[in-house]
N, C-alpha and C positions, 0 to 999 in steps of 0.2 A: 476483207472482213471481216472482222475479229466476233466472237462471239462462242457461245455456247462448244466445249470442242467437239463431242460428241457432235454437233446440229452446225458445226464449219465440216466434222469429217465426212459426213452425210451430202456434203453437198460437190465435193471433192473423187475426180477420178486420179489424180498425178499427185505426188510429193515430190517436193525439191529436198536434192538428198547432196551434199556439196555442190552446190550449184546450176544441178541437172534436175530438170524434170524426168521424174520417170512414170511408169503406172503405179496405183498403187493396189500392191496385191494381198494378200490375207496373210499372210506374212506380216507384211508391214504393217495391216490395220492392227493387230494383232501386238505388236511392237508400240505401236499409239498408246494403248490399250494400257499393255503396264506403264507406260511411262506417265499416262492419265490417273490412273488409284495408287503410283505411288508420290506422286507430284501431292492430289488431293487427299491423301491420304495422312499427308505431315500439316495437312490443316491451311493451305495455302488456298486462293482463289486462283483456280485453268482457267487461263482466254485461250481459245484456239484459234490461229488466222489460215486465211487463203489469199489467194489474189489470182489475178486474171489479167490477161489482153485481151482488151476493148478488139476487135476490129474496124480501125480505119474505117473503112467501110458501109458499114452499117453504121458507128458513132464517130463521126466528124468532131474537129475540133469546134466545140461550142455547145456539143450537144448537151442537151437538157435532161439529163437522167430525174427518172420520177423513183423517189425511194415509195412512194405510198402506191402508189400503182402500177409495180414493176414492169420497163421498157425497154430493160437486158436484163441476158442470163444469169443466174444466178444456176447453175449445174457444169460437171465435166469444169469446176477449177480446180488450181492446182496448192495442196495441203502445203504451207511453209513452215508450218511449228506451234509449238506452246507458250506460254508464259504462266509460269505461280509468282506471284504475291502475299505475303503478309497479309493479313486480311483481319486485324483481333477483332475482339468481340465488341459490340457496340457497350454504352457507360450502361444505359438497363439490361443490358445481361446477367448478369451473377443475382441482383436482386429478381426478376423472375424465372434465372434454374432457382435458386432460393424456394418459391414461392409453389415451384409448381415440384417440386421435392414435397414440400408437408404437405401435400396435398396430396402423398401418394402416388404421383405420377412420376416416372422414366423416363428420365433427356436424357436424346440422345444426340451428336456435337454434327455440324457440318451438313451443307445440302449436297451430300454427295452419301447418297440409299446407299451403298455400299460400306462407308467409312466410319457411320457411325460408332459412338465408344459410348458405352455406359458411364457417365462421373457420379453416380451415387455413389 
């Protein structure tokens, strides 16, 4: 599964480190938070990833997974990592920022509330 890193981490109880699953303790959560903040601080889009091995007795071959009305567990997953990618602003952003500035609005960047930088 992939998604917003903090949401992915919330459904995980273990983490994959050097190929081995380990309990996700407070120290590892803090390391995650530091890595996430560092990548987000670079202005990059960050995704979190996790996995889960479905028990075959509950989900036999051909099982019809329903992602609308979840018919499978989304708890106790295993966090496998973060990925970041460059996410340049859309073409219309510079014009919108200019209009905001001319209206006296301070513009803060990025989807990360703790990473906003004053662009004025």
